[in-house]
C-alpha positions as CSV (number, residue, x, y, z in Angstrom):
1,M,0.2,-0.4,0.4
2,R,1.7,3.3,-1.1
3,I,-0.3,6.6,0.0
4,A,0.5,9.9,-2.1
5,A,-0.3,12.6,1.3
6,I,-0.4,16.4,0.3
7,S,-1.6,19.2,2.6
8,D,-1.8,23.1,3.0
9,I,-1.9,23.9,-0.6
10,H,-3.0,27.7,0.3
11,G,-4.4,27.9,-3.2
12,N,-1.1,27.6,-5.0
13,L,-2.3,26.2,-8.1
14,A,0.8,25.8,-9.9
15,A,2.7,24.6,-7.2
16,L,-0.5,21.5,-7.1
17,D,0.1,21.1,-10.3
18,A,3.6,20.2,-10.3
19,V,3.2,17.6,-6.8
20,L,0.4,16.0,-8.6
21,A,2.4,15.6,-11.9
22,D,5.1,13.8,-9.7
23,I,2.5,11.3,-8.1
24,A,1.2,10.4,-10.8
25,R,5.4,8.9,-11.7
26,R,5.0,6.7,-8.7
27,N,2.5,4.9,-8.9
28,V,1.0,5.1,-5.4
29,D,-2.6,3.5,-5.0
30,L,-4.2,7.1,-3.3
31,V,-4.0,10.6,-2.8
32,V,-4.7,12.0,0.6
33,N,-5.3,15.7,1.4
34,L,-4.9,16.7,5.1
35,G,-6.6,20.6,4.7
36,D,-5.8,24.2,3.9
37,I,-6.7,23.6,0.3
38,F,-7.8,27.6,-0.7
39,S,-6.3,30.4,2.0
40,G,-3.4,32.3,0.6
41,A,-2.4,35.2,-1.8
42,L,-3.4,32.8,-5.7
43,F,-6.0,31.1,-6.9
44,P,-8.5,29.5,-4.1
45,R,-11.5,28.8,-6.4
46,E,-9.0,27.2,-9.5
47,T,-7.6,25.2,-6.6
48,A,-11.0,24.1,-5.9
49,D,-12.1,23.1,-9.3
50,R,-8.8,21.3,-10.2
51,L,-8.9,19.5,-6.9
52,M,-12.5,18.4,-6.5
53,P,-13.2,16.7,-9.7
54,L,-10.4,14.0,-8.3
55,G,-12.5,12.3,-5.9
56,F,-9.5,12.3,-3.0
57,P,-9.9,11.7,0.7
58,T,-9.9,15.5,2.2
59,I,-10.2,16.6,5.4
60,R,-10.6,20.1,6.2
61,G,-8.0,22.3,7.7
62,N,-8.8,25.6,10.4
63,H,-8.7,27.6,7.5
64,E,-11.1,26.4,5.7
65,R,-13.7,26.2,9.0
66,Q,-12.4,30.1,9.5
67,I,-13.8,30.5,5.7
68,L,-17.1,29.1,6.8
69,T,-17.3,30.5,10.3
70,L,-15.4,33.4,10.8
71,D,-17.0,37.1,10.1
72,P,-15.5,38.6,6.8
73,G,-14.3,41.3,9.6
74,R,-12.4,39.5,11.7
75,M,-10.7,37.2,8.6
76,G,-6.9,37.7,7.9
77,P,-7.0,38.4,3.8
78,S,-5.5,34.7,3.1
79,D,-9.5,33.3,4.6
80,R,-11.0,36.7,3.4
81,L,-9.8,36.0,-0.4
82,A,-11.1,32.6,0.0
83,A,-13.9,33.4,1.1
84,D,-14.6,36.2,-1.2
85,C,-13.4,34.0,-4.3
86,L,-15.1,30.3,-4.5
87,T,-18.8,29.4,-5.1
88,P,-21.3,28.6,-3.4
89,D,-20.8,25.0,-5.2
90,Q,-17.1,25.2,-3.4
91,K,-17.8,26.3,-0.3
92,G,-21.0,23.2,0.2
93,W,-17.8,20.8,-0.6
94,I,-15.7,22.1,1.7
95,A,-19.2,22.3,4.8
96,A,-18.9,18.8,3.8
97,L,-16.0,18.1,4.5
98,P,-15.1,16.2,7.9
99,E,-12.1,16.9,10.2
100,T,-10.7,13.8,10.5
101,L,-10.8,10.8,8.5
102,R,-10.0,7.4,9.2
103,I,-8.7,5.8,5.9
104,S,-8.4,2.1,7.0
105,E,-7.8,1.0,10.9
106,E,-4.3,1.4,10.2
107,V,-4.5,5.2,8.8
108,L,-5.7,8.6,10.3
109,L,-5.8,11.8,8.3
110,V,-5.4,14.9,10.8
111,H,-4.4,18.1,10.1
112,G,-3.5,19.7,13.1
113,T,-3.5,16.7,15.9
114,P,-6.5,14.1,16.5
115,D,-7.9,16.7,18.6
116,S,-7.4,20.1,17.5
117,D,-7.1,21.3,14.3
118,L,-4.8,24.5,15.4
119,A,-2.1,22.4,17.5
120,Y,1.2,21.4,15.9
121,F,1.8,17.5,16.3
122,L,5.2,17.7,15.5
123,E,6.8,21.0,16.4
124,T,6.4,22.7,19.8
125,V,5.8,26.7,20.4
126,D,6.8,28.4,23.8
127,E,8.5,30.9,24.7
128,T,11.4,30.9,22.7
129,G,9.9,30.4,19.3
130,L,9.8,27.0,17.4
131,R,11.6,23.8,17.8
132,P,11.0,20.4,17.0
133,A,8.9,18.5,20.0
134,T,10.3,15.7,22.1
135,M,9.2,12.4,22.0
136,A,7.3,12.7,25.1
137,E,5.5,15.7,23.5
138,I,4.6,13.2,20.2
139,E,3.5,10.3,22.4
140,A,1.3,12.6,24.1
141,R,-0.4,14.2,21.2
142,A,-0.9,11.4,19.6
143,G,-2.7,9.5,22.7
144,N,-4.2,6.1,22.4
145,E,-4.8,6.4,18.8
146,P,-4.3,3.3,17.7
147,A,-4.0,3.9,14.0
148,R,-0.1,2.9,12.7
149,L,0.5,5.8,10.2
150,I,-1.0,9.2,11.4
151,L,-0.7,12.1,8.3
152,C,-0.5,15.4,9.7
153,G,-0.5,18.7,8.5
154,H,-0.6,22.5,9.6
155,T,2.6,23.2,10.1
156,H,3.5,23.0,6.5
157,M,7.2,21.8,7.7
158,P,8.2,17.9,7.0
159,R,9.6,15.7,8.9
160,V,8.2,12.2,10.4
161,A,8.9,10.3,13.9
162,R,7.9,6.5,14.8
163,L,6.6,6.4,18.4
164,D,8.4,3.6,20.4
165,D,5.2,1.2,19.9
166,G,5.8,1.5,16.1
167,R,3.1,4.1,14.9
168,L,4.5,6.7,12.2
169,I,3.5,10.5,12.5
170,V,3.9,12.1,9.2
171,N,3.9,15.8,8.4
172,P,4.0,15.9,4.5
173,G,4.6,20.0,4.4
174,S,3.0,22.4,2.3
175,V,2.4,21.7,-1.5
176,G,2.2,25.7,-1.5
177,L,3.9,27.7,1.3
178,P,7.1,27.1,2.6
179,A,7.3,29.6,4.9
180,Y,4.8,32.0,7.7
181,E,5.0,33.9,10.6
182,D,2.6,33.8,13.9
183,D,2.0,35.2,16.5
184,R,0.2,32.7,18.6
185,P,1.1,30.7,21.2
186,F,4.0,33.0,21.4
187,P,5.4,35.0,17.9
188,H,7.3,32.7,15.9
189,K,8.7,31.5,12.6
190,I,7.9,28.6,10.1
191,E,10.7,28.3,7.8
192,A,11.2,24.7,4.8
193,G,14.3,27.0,3.5
194,S,13.5,26.1,0.0
195,P,10.8,27.4,-2.3
196,Y,10.2,24.0,-3.5
197,A,6.9,22.5,-3.1
198,R,6.7,19.3,-0.8
199,Y,4.3,16.3,-0.4
200,A,5.0,13.0,1.9
201,I,4.5,9.1,0.4
202,A,4.1,6.4,3.1
203,E,4.5,2.8,2.4
204,R,3.2,-0.4,4.0
205,G,6.0,-3.3,3.9
206,D,7.6,-5.9,6.2
207,G,4.5,-5.6,8.6
208,Q,5.1,-1.5,9.5
209,W,4.8,2.2,7.4
210,T,8.0,4.0,6.4
211,A,7.6,6.9,5.0
212,R,9.7,9.3,2.3
213,L,10.0,13.1,2.3
214,L,9.7,14.5,-1.3
215,I,10.3,18.0,-3.2
216,V,9.1,19.5,-6.1
217,G,10.2,22.2,-8.2
218,Y,7.3,24.3,-10.2
219,D,8.4,27.9,-11.4
220,W,7.8,29.4,-7.8
221,N,9.5,32.9,-9.2
222,E,5.8,33.8,-11.0
223,A,3.8,32.6,-8.1
224,A,5.9,35.4,-5.8
225,D,5.5,38.0,-9.3
226,I,1.6,37.3,-8.6
227,A,1.8,37.5,-4.8
228,A,3.3,41.2,-5.0
229,A,0.8,42.1,-7.4
230,R,-1.9,41.5,-5.0
231,G,0.1,43.7,-2.0
232,R,1.2,40.3,-0.3
233,Q,5.1,40.7,0.1
234,D,5.4,38.6,3.1
235,W,3.9,35.6,0.4
236,A,6.2,36.7,-2.2
237,R,9.5,36.4,0.1
238,A,8.2,32.9,1.3
239,L,7.5,31.8,-2.0
240,R,10.7,32.7,-3.7
241,T,13.0,31.6,-0.7
242,G,11.5,29.3,1.9
243,F,11.9,32.1,4.3
244,A,9.3,34.1,6.2
């Protein structure tokens, strides 16, 4: 069983197309989508047009929830663009997405952690900023979840952790946005350090799951130019460099 996991597309259609083309060459059995699909500075409606007919198992992330539930006056610019651009049918598709999804007894899709679409699974933020989570922290967040493979997104940081009991936690990184800044719960930066689109392939063999983290090139300068033209210099820098 080979599963390609994509996450955090954030309306970056060119990056998504490049990743899907790469996946098509790798003989996977299933593609899954871990949420935060549309919000950003680029092409939310076109990204929905591309993804919806494919029928991938998909969960919603915190940005999908925010698009549907926040008052427009409380939205940030990324959510506001998506809310303004997406059609009623596309919003209806989002509303039907589950928060988590069990693909089988062995595989669980979550956006943040099994309990929250905002919590970081494999990273921790404290007063000093961002750091990799300790194994004890990861085990606490996984709790008693029985899935042997947990696929998560949200932090845009590609990372794999295997717990002592053999469970594998995989964050494929972000298809569409390699860096950002946030101020909750403390100010911190997420930085993949290069502008590539990212995804992961998880494979079951010899009785356990393993994962490969992959990078894919695309024309990130064109995407950055579009973001800059829309007044999103934060996005333009992140797309060009992988740094916030």
